[in-house]
N, C-alpha and C positions, 0 to 999 in steps of 0.2 A: 627284814622290814616288817613292822607291825601292821595290823589291819588298819589302824588309824592313819599311818603314813601312806598306805596304799589308797585310802579314800580321799585324802586331801587334794591331789591333783584334779580328780574329777569334780570335786566340789568347787575348786577354784575356776575350772572351766565353765561350770554351770553359772557361777556368779558373773564371770566375764560375759557370757552369752546374754544373761539378763540385762547387764549394763549396756551392752551393744544394742539390744532390742529397744531399751528405753531411749538411747540416744537417737536411733533411727526414727522411733515414733515421734520424738520431740522435733526432729528435723522435718518429718512429713507434716506435722501440725503447723510448723512455722511456714513451710512452703505454701500450704493450703491457705493460711491466713494472709500471706502476701498476695496470692492469686485473688482471693475474695476482695481484697482492697483495690486491686488493679483492674479487675474484670467487671464490666457492666452486664450482669446476667440477663436483665430484661432486654437490653439491646441485642444480646446474642439470640435470645428467644425470638425477638421480632425479626431478625435477619433470617432465621430458620423458617418461621411460620408465615411470614408476610407473603411469599410467593403463592401460597395457597388461597389468597384472597384477591379478588379483582381490584384493580386500582380505583375504580369508581366508588368502592365501598370504604375508602380510607379518607375521611374528612381531615381538614387541617387541624393541628393541635393548637389549643388556645390556653391550656392550663399546664403549668409546669409540673404539677404533681401527678399527672395522668400519663401513663406509659403509652408508647406508640401503638402497641397492640390493643389497648383499651379504646383508643380512638378509632379503631376499625369498626366498633359497634355503634350503630345509630343510637341516638339517645335523646329523649325528650320530645316535646311537642314541635320544636323547630325542625327536627329531623323528619318527623312524620309529615310535615307540610311539604317536604321535598317529594314525597310519594303521592301527593294528591293528584298529580298529573296522570297517574295510571289507576285512578280510583274508579273510572267508569267501566261499564259492562263490556266495552269494546277492547279492553286491554287484558283479557284473560291470560294470554301467553306471557306477557310481561309481569303480570301479578304472580304467576307461578314461578317464573324465573327469579324474580326478586325474593320471593319467599325461600326458595331452595338455596340461593346464593347467600342470603343472610343467615340461614340455618348453618351453612358450612362455616361462615365466619364465626358464629357463636361457638361452634364446636372447636375451632382452632384456638380461639381466645381462651375459652374455659380450660382446654387441655394445657395451654402454655402458662397461664397465670394463676390458676387456682392451686393452692399448695397441696402437698401429700395428705395433710390432715383432712382434706375435703374429698378424699378418694371414694368414700362410701356414697356420699351424696352425688358427686359428679358422675360416678360410674352408673348409677341408676338414672340420673338425668340424661346422660348421653344415650342410654338405651332408648328412652322415650324420644329424644331428639332425632336419633337415627331412624327410628320407625316412622316418625312423622315425615322426614325427608323422603324415605322410600315410597310412602303412599303418594306423596306429591309428584315424584318422578314417574310413577306408574300412571297417575292421573294425566300428567302432561303427555306422556307417550301415547296413552290410549286415546286421548282427544285428538292428537296430531294425526293418528292413523285411522280415525273415525271408527274405533273399535268398541267404544263404550256406549251403553245406553244411558239415559238420563239417571236412572236409578243407580247404576254402577258408578257413574261419575260422582254423584252426591254421596254415595257410600264411601268412596275413596277420600273425598274431601272431608267427610265427617271423621274418618279414622285419623287423618293428618291433624285435624283440629283438636281431637281428643288427645293425641300424643303430645302436642305442644302444650296443652293445658296441664297434662301430667308432669311435663318437664318443669313448668312454672311452679306447680305445687311443690315439687321436690326442692327447687331453689328457695322457695319461701321458707321451707323447713330449715335449709342450710343457713339462711340468713338469721335464724333465731339462735344458732350455735355461737359460742364465743369465738370471734374472729378478729384478726388484726385489721387496721384501717384499710389497707390495700385490698385484702380479701373481701371485706364488706363492700368496698367500692366496686370491685369486679362483679360480685354477685348482683349488686344493685343495677349495674349497667346491663348485665345479661337478662335480668327480669324485665327491665324497661324495653330492651330490644325484642324480647319474646312477646311482650304485650303488643308491640307494634306489628309483629308478624301476624298475631291473631287478627288485628285490624285488616291486614292485607288479605287474610284468608276469608274474612267476612265479605270483602269486596269480590274475592274470587267466587264465592258461593253465589252472589248476585249475578256475576257474569255467567256462571254455569246455568242458572235459572233462565237468564236471558237467551243463552245459546240454544236451549231446548224449548223455548217458549212456544214455538209453532210446530213442535215435533211430538208425536205420540210417545208416551213414557217407555214403551217397549222397543222403539226404534233406536238405531245407533246414532252417534253424533253426526249432525248435519255438516255439510262441507263448508258452510259459511263461517 
């Protein structure tokens, strides 16, 4: 048998393997295409992430083109009006609770709905958001246990406020990038919600000032 004859079976096997690989790839593509048509990805994300958000933070949906997860974000002046009940100095615990719960909601929604193309912006934005939340949690715990001086409480508040401002700055940069309509809408809602939390933090600062109004700067948080 010549060398050519010996080579032919192996060549035929290689061609058959290539054809089989092509058929399998085509079949996989067809299956994925059918799944994409049949599965509501956003509904799946909502089912996964919604348990991380408290029920009171999920307003009723009124727009058909806005996903369920997006509706977990407070949005616009009407939503801010719902927070006016806790705007007074006597509502510091609720102001801090609402701030941290809304920050968690923003984290969940951004992670679920922003596309992979936003990973650089969202990764940096999440770092700022997490840092802001951590400062607020330490502030809340320190005040609850009467462990903070006025100066320390205001420093923690300032750090949280700064982190949220940096988060918003990063999202404003992301909004300038070429985005599809849904991504632009999600970014817009995240920015609006973040600005509302800044308002909450301004109320919280006034509450901290009021809390320590009759206390020397070096003393710890009063019990009232």
